[in-house]
N, C-alpha and C positions, 0 to 999 in steps of 0.2 A: 471426507473428500468434498471438494467444492466443485460446482459445475462451472465450466468455462464461461457461461453467460453471466455469472456473478461478477466477473471482472469488467464487463462492458460499461456499466454505469460510471466507472472511474476513468473511462477513456474519452478524451475530448472529441474524437472523431468516430467513436464506436468501433474502432479497430483494435485488435489484439495482435501483438507481435510475438515471435518465437526467437529467443536468444538465450545463450548460456544455460540451456536446459530448462528454461522457464517461459511461461507466458507473461508478457509485460504489457501494461497499459499505462497511459499517462494523461494528465491534464495539467493546467497551470498550477504549480505548487504541490503536485501529488504524483507519486509513482506507486503502482501496485504490481506485485510479482507473485507468481505461484509456480511451484515446481510442476513440470508437465506430468510427472507420474502421479501427482496428487489431484489431478483434475478429471472430472467426468465430462462426458459430452464429446462431440466431434472437434478435433483439432485441425481439420482441413482448412478452415478459414483463417488460420494464423498466418500473418505476413512474416517472412523471414527478415530479420533486422531488429533494431532496437530504437524505440521512440525517444530515448534520452541518451546523453553521453554514456559510454560504457562504464566509465568510472562511477557514475551515479547509480546505474543499475547494479553493479557489483557491490557497491557499498550497502545497498538495501538487502541484497541476497546474502551477503557475508556477515551482516551485523549480528551481534549477540543480543538475543531478546529473551533472556532467561529471567526477567523480572516477574513480579507478582501480577496476578490477574487484576485488571482494572474494570471499573464500571463506566460504560460509555455515556451514561446520563449524568456524569459528574459535571457540576456547574463550571468547572475550570476548562471544560472542552467546548468547542464551538459546534455549529451545525455541520461543519465539514466532517468532524469526528463522528457525530451522530449518524451520518450516512452509513457507517460501518455496521450499524445494527440491522441494516437490510440484508447483510450477509449472515450475521449471527449476533445475538444479543450478549452471549457470554463466551468465555474462552479466549479473550484478548489479553495480551501482555504488552507492556509499553517499555520502550527504551529510547534514549537520546541518540541522535546521529549528529554530533557537533560539526563534523566536516561538511555536512549538507545543511546545517542550521534547520534540522528537521526533527520530528518526533516519529518514531517507528511504532506501529501497531502490528503485532504478529499474532495470528490466530492459530489455534491448535491444528487446524486442517492444513497448514502450510502457507496460507495466504499472508503476505506481508504488505503493509501499506505505509509508505513514508509520506508525511504531510509536513510542509513548511511550518516551522514553529509559530510564525505569526498568523497562520491560517488555522492551526489546531488548538492553540491555547488562548482562551479569553483573556484579554488584557495584555497580551504579548506585544512588545515593541516590534514594528515591522523591520525586517532586515535591511530595507533600503534607507532607513533614517540614519 
């Protein structure tokens, strides 16, 4: 289980939202979700609503992340991905989210973090080019 406070560093305004049975936080180019039943800590501070379009949140929640475990210190990853180590160093799997042009990192505890590919992968071409 993850503590609800582990999501806050991934929130642009330090707020967490409750939607689709998940706690959801977001910042520019990043969405993190965790099932409410998998969180420790008080959920009283959650704001009802969703900080991103519902299609985006559902894509992260529903994505298949059955890949092999990845090392966060891989030189192909940027510092944005390295921040995931503040939650856990091991137990992360990676998958592509082509519809969002993002990379999904899913942890064994239920936490899922989607990061825009150009922010997650060193040497990636920005999506706006």
